[in-house]
C-alpha positions in Angstrom: -17.8 -8.5 -17.7 -15.6 -7.6 -15.0 -16.6 -5.2 -12.1 -15.2 -2.0 -11.7 -12.6 -2.4 -9.2 -11.4 0.7 -7.1 -7.6 0.2 -7.3 -4.8 2.2 -5.1 -1.1 1.8 -6.2 1.2 2.8 -3.2 4.8 3.6 -4.9 7.0 6.7 -4.6 8.4 6.7 -7.9 6.9 4.0 -10.5 3.7 3.6 -11.9 1.5 0.4 -12.2 2.7 -0.6 -15.7 6.1 -0.5 -14.7 5.4 -3.1 -11.8 3.8 -5.2 -14.5 7.0 -5.6 -16.2 8.7 -7.7 -13.5 5.6 -8.9 -12.1 3.9 -10.2 -15.1 0.4 -9.3 -13.3 -2.0 -8.2 -15.7 -3.7 -6.1 -13.4 -0.9 -3.6 -13.4 -1.8 -2.8 -17.1 -5.2 -1.3 -16.3 -5.1 2.6 -16.6 -7.8 3.1 -13.7 -5.4 2.8 -10.3 -5.4 5.8 -7.8 -1.8 6.3 -7.2 -0.4 7.7 -3.9 3.2 8.6 -3.3 4.0 8.4 0.7 2.4 7.6 3.9 0.1 10.4 4.1 -1.1 10.7 0.9 -2.1 6.5 1.6 -3.9 7.6 4.4 -5.6 10.7 3.2 -7.0 8.8 0.2 -8.7 5.8 2.3 -9.9 8.7 5.0 -11.3 10.4 1.9 -12.7 7.9 -0.2 -13.0 4.7 1.9 -11.2 1.2 1.4 -10.5 0.4 -2.4 -11.2 -3.2 -3.7 -7.3 -3.6 -3.8 -3.8 -1.8 -3.0 -0.7 -2.7 -4.2 2.0 -1.8 -1.8 5.8 -0.7 -2.8 7.8 -1.1 0.6 10.8 1.6 0.2 9.0 4.9 -0.1 12.5 6.3 0.3 11.7 10.0 -1.2 9.8 10.9 2.4 11.0 11.2 5.5 9.4 12.4 8.8 10.7 13.8 12.0 10.2 11.2 15.1 8.3 12.9 17.8 10.5 13.9 20.9 13.6 13.5 18.6 16.0 14.8 16.2 16.1 11.8 13.8 14.2 11.5 10.3 13.0 8.2 9.8 11.2 6.5 6.6 7.7 5.6 6.7 7.7 2.6 4.5 4.6 0.4 2.6 4.8 -1.6 5.8 3.9 1.3 7.9 0.7 1.6 5.7 0.0 -1.7 6.2 -0.3 -1.6 9.8 -2.1 1.6 9.3 -4.7 -0.5 7.4 -5.0 -3.2 9.8 -5.7 -0.7 12.3 -8.3 1.1 10.2 -9.7 -1.9 9.5 -9.9 -3.1 13.0 -11.2 0.4 14.2 -13.9 0.3 11.5 -14.9 -3.0 11.7 -14.0 -3.8 8.0 -12.2 -6.6 6.1 -9.1 -5.9 4.3 -9.2 -5.3 0.8 -7.4 -7.4 -1.7 -3.8 -6.7 -1.7 -0.7 -7.2 -3.3 3.0 -6.3 -2.8 5.0 -5.2 -6.0 7.8 -4.0 -4.1 11.6 -5.0 -5.3 12.6 -5.5 -1.7 12.1 -8.8 -1.2 12.2 -8.7 2.9 10.0 -5.4 2.7 7.7 -7.5 0.3 7.6 -10.4 2.7 6.9 -8.1 5.8 3.7 -6.4 4.3 2.1 -9.7 2.9 2.8 -11.4 6.2 1.6 -8.9 8.2 -1.7 -8.4 6.2 -2.3 -12.6 5.5 -2.1 -12.9 9.6 -4.5 -10.3 9.9 -6.7 -11.7 7.4 -6.5 -15.0 9.1 -8.5 -13.6 12.4 
């Protein structure tokens, strides 16, 4: 019997089942994912509920833009920014990373997220 996992899915538009169609990862067929759409929701979900057992990252969160401090320029908070925050959170709290995956269709963004998290996990 599989243990129940707390699953967190970061994506601005897609649902987990849609990620299954191009990843063929069966875990995306589960219906118990918690979905967050942007950086703020990602951070708040973890701060409120603690680390999930697994996180799946999208890179491009294009619908959300933030005003950069001391500037009038808008910039996009990406899944990579969420991964960087997660690393800081784990370091600050002395916890291990949860399992992770990137279902992003952006190959460079996907590799950046996975490389960051793999490298941190090695430490």
